[in-house]
C-alpha positions in Angstrom: 158.1 101.9 -54.5 155.0 102.9 -56.2 155.0 106.0 -58.5 151.7 107.7 -59.7 150.6 109.8 -62.0 147.5 110.8 -60.8 145.5 112.4 -63.5 145.3 111.3 -67.2 143.5 111.2 -70.2 145.6 108.8 -72.4 142.6 108.2 -74.6 143.6 111.4 -76.7 147.4 110.7 -77.0 146.8 109.9 -81.2 145.5 113.8 -81.2 148.2 116.0 -82.7 147.0 119.7 -82.4 148.5 122.9 -83.0 150.2 124.1 -79.9 151.1 127.3 -81.4 147.4 128.3 -81.6 146.0 129.7 -78.4 143.2 127.1 -77.2 140.7 127.6 -74.4 139.3 124.8 -72.4 136.0 125.1 -73.6 137.2 124.7 -77.6 139.5 121.8 -77.0 138.6 119.6 -74.4 135.1 120.5 -72.7 132.4 118.1 -73.9 130.4 117.4 -75.8 131.7 119.7 -78.8 135.4 120.2 -77.7 137.8 118.9 -80.6 138.9 116.4 -78.7 135.5 114.7 -78.3 134.5 115.5 -81.8 137.8 113.5 -82.7 137.3 111.0 -80.3 133.8 110.2 -81.7 135.3 109.9 -85.5 138.5 107.9 -84.6 139.0 104.4 -85.2 139.2 102.0 -82.6 142.9 100.9 -83.4 144.1 104.5 -83.4 143.1 105.3 -80.1 144.4 101.9 -78.8 147.6 102.3 -80.3 147.7 106.0 -78.3 146.8 104.9 -75.8 150.0 102.0 -75.7 152.5 104.8 -76.6 151.5 106.8 -73.7 151.9 103.8 -71.3 155.1 103.3 -72.7 156.1 107.1 -71.9 154.9 106.4 -68.3 156.6 103.2 -67.9 159.9 104.8 -69.2 160.0 107.3 -66.5 159.4 104.9 -63.8 155.6 105.1 -63.5 153.8 102.3 -61.7 150.3 103.7 -61.2 148.3 106.0 -63.4 144.8 107.2 -62.7 142.7 108.0 -66.2 139.6 109.4 -66.5 138.3 107.5 -69.3 135.8 108.5 -71.9 133.3 106.4 -73.9 131.3 104.6 -71.4 131.6 101.1 -70.8 133.5 100.2 -74.5 135.9 103.1 -73.3 136.9 101.3 -69.9 137.2 97.9 -72.3 139.4 99.8 -74.6 141.9 101.0 -72.4 142.2 97.7 -70.5 143.3 96.4 -74.2 146.4 98.4 -74.1 147.7 98.1 -70.2 151.1 96.4 -70.5 153.4 96.3 -67.2 151.7 99.2 -65.5 148.7 99.5 -62.8 145.7 101.4 -64.0 143.4 103.1 -61.9 140.2 103.2 -64.3 137.9 106.0 -63.5 135.0 105.7 -66.5 131.9 107.7 -67.1 128.6 107.8 -68.3 128.6 107.8 -72.4 125.6 110.7 -72.1 125.1 113.4 -69.4 122.6 111.5 -67.7 122.0 109.1 -65.2 121.2 105.2 -66.1 121.1 102.7 -63.2 121.9 99.8 -65.6 125.1 101.5 -67.3 126.5 102.6 -64.0 126.3 99.1 -62.6 128.0 98.0 -65.8 131.2 100.6 -65.7 131.3 100.6 -62.3 131.4 96.5 -62.3 134.4 97.4 -65.1 136.3 100.1 -63.3 137.3 101.4 -60.1 134.7 104.3 -59.8 133.6 107.6 -61.9 135.4 110.6 -63.1 133.9 113.4 -64.8 134.2 116.2 -66.7 132.9 118.7 -64.3 129.3 120.3 -63.1 129.1 123.0 -65.1 128.9 120.5 -68.0 126.0 118.4 -66.4 122.5 119.3 -64.9 123.2 119.0 -61.3 120.3 116.5 -60.3 121.7 113.8 -62.9 125.2 114.1 -61.7 124.0 114.0 -58.1 122.4 110.3 -58.8 125.7 109.5 -61.0 127.7 110.2 -57.9 125.4 108.9 -55.1 125.8 105.5 -57.5 129.5 105.5 -57.3 129.6 106.3 -53.4 126.7 103.5 -52.8 129.0 101.1 -54.5 132.2 102.1 -52.3 134.0 103.4 -55.7 136.2 106.5 -56.3 134.3 109.7 -57.3 136.4 112.3 -59.0 135.8 115.7 -61.0 137.5 118.3 -62.7 136.5 121.3 -60.3 136.6 125.5 -61.0 139.4 124.5 -63.8 138.6 127.5 -66.3 135.9 129.4 -64.2 135.1 129.2 -60.4 132.4 126.6 -59.5 129.9 126.1 -56.7 132.2 124.9 -54.1 128.8 123.6 -52.0 127.5 121.9 -54.9 130.9 120.2 -55.7 131.0 118.9 -51.8 127.3 117.8 -52.0 128.6 115.0 -54.4 131.1 113.7 -51.9 134.1 113.5 -54.1 137.2 111.1 -53.3 139.4 114.1 -54.7 139.7 116.8 -57.0 141.1 117.9 -60.3 142.9 121.5 -60.5 140.8 124.2 -58.6 142.8 127.0 -60.3 139.8 129.6 -60.2 138.7 128.6 -57.0 138.4 131.7 -54.2 140.3 131.4 -50.7 137.1 130.3 -49.0 136.8 127.5 -51.5 140.2 126.3 -50.6 139.8 126.8 -47.0 136.1 124.4 -47.3 138.3 121.8 -49.3 141.2 121.9 -46.5 138.8 121.9 -43.7 137.0 118.7 -45.7 140.1 116.9 -45.9 139.8 116.4 -49.8 143.0 115.9 -51.9 143.4 117.9 -55.3 145.4 116.6 -58.2 147.2 120.0 -60.2 148.4 120.0 -63.4 150.7 122.8 -63.8 152.0 122.4 -67.4 148.2 121.7 -68.9 147.4 124.7 -67.1 149.9 126.9 -68.3 149.1 125.4 -72.1 145.4 127.2 -71.3 147.1 130.2 -69.8 145.6 129.4 -66.4 147.7 129.9 -63.1 148.1 126.8 -61.1 147.0 127.4 -57.1 150.0 125.7 -55.7 151.4 127.8 -53.2 147.7 128.7 -52.2 146.5 125.4 -51.7 149.9 124.4 -49.9 149.2 127.5 -47.8 145.9 126.0 -47.1 147.2 122.9 -46.1 145.3 121.1 -49.0 147.0 117.4 -49.7 148.4 118.0 -53.2 148.8 114.9 -55.7 150.2 115.4 -59.2 149.2 114.6 -63.0 150.0 115.1 -66.6 146.4 115.8 -67.7 145.4 115.3 -71.3 148.2 113.4 -73.3 147.8 115.6 -77.0 148.8 118.4 -74.7 151.6 116.9 -72.7 153.5 113.4 -72.7 152.5 111.3 -69.4 156.2 112.1 -68.1 155.6 112.3 -64.4 159.4 113.1 -63.8 159.0 116.2 -66.3 155.7 117.3 -64.5 157.3 117.2 -60.9 160.6 118.9 -62.3 158.2 121.7 -63.9 156.3 122.3 -60.8 159.3 122.1 -58.7 161.2 124.7 -60.8 157.9 127.1 -61.3 156.7 127.2 -58.0 157.7 127.2 -54.6 157.5 123.5 -53.8 160.5 121.7 -52.9 161.5 118.6 -54.7 160.9 116.6 -51.6 157.4 118.0 -51.5 156.9 117.2 -55.2 157.9 113.6 -54.6 155.1 113.0 -51.6 152.8 114.4 -54.4 153.3 111.5 -56.7 154.2 108.7 -54.0 152.8 109.0 -50.4 149.9 111.3 -51.1 148.4 109.0 -54.1 149.3 105.8 -52.1 147.0 107.2 -49.1 144.0 108.4 -51.5 143.6 105.5 -53.7 144.4 103.1 -50.5 146.3 100.6 -52.2 
């Protein structure tokens, strides 16, 4: 049985934040000036690596067999997470070091990873990001991105990138969700992370539209990457049965990632 954590950032597991403070998405995790990215730039490689290893042990302890990580830091970031892997399967989505398309860098990252996972269209010049997406799709690799997490983003622009799947969609409207459902694009929801930022996860709305839903734990500095705890939180706080929640970490991701 394959059990998936469908969205993680385990590179920030070494970071300890004040969880009693009210954080916005922008000030904590948005590139390039969010606290997470500032600390990643300053951190020693061994500290990041140790945090990754601890996060992986947490995932293994709850039976996770596969996780999909959005890996910051360009090619070196992809290499670093591979050093941490032990007894677990990683779907590694790298990203360019800067918000600009570089063919050589893209070739190197895609050679070393399973695809590209970027922050959002709001953080990029759209035409630079479109070149990144086209390069990734041409190589038949995964292209994924955060979408409409803290603010609504242009769904047509997002679709123009031909994503394999999306993360969040919390601020999407009904029309956006209908389009995603019609296109058959899966969405990964991360309810505990969204709640940390005071954002409502639109689980019931997406379920009603018929969107394929997957489940992830998001940033390891916010919540330990325990997908069973995430599933329990989801079932307790939303109109999602345990069988549906189970499919979000087993059947649907296995189909999406084509393992």
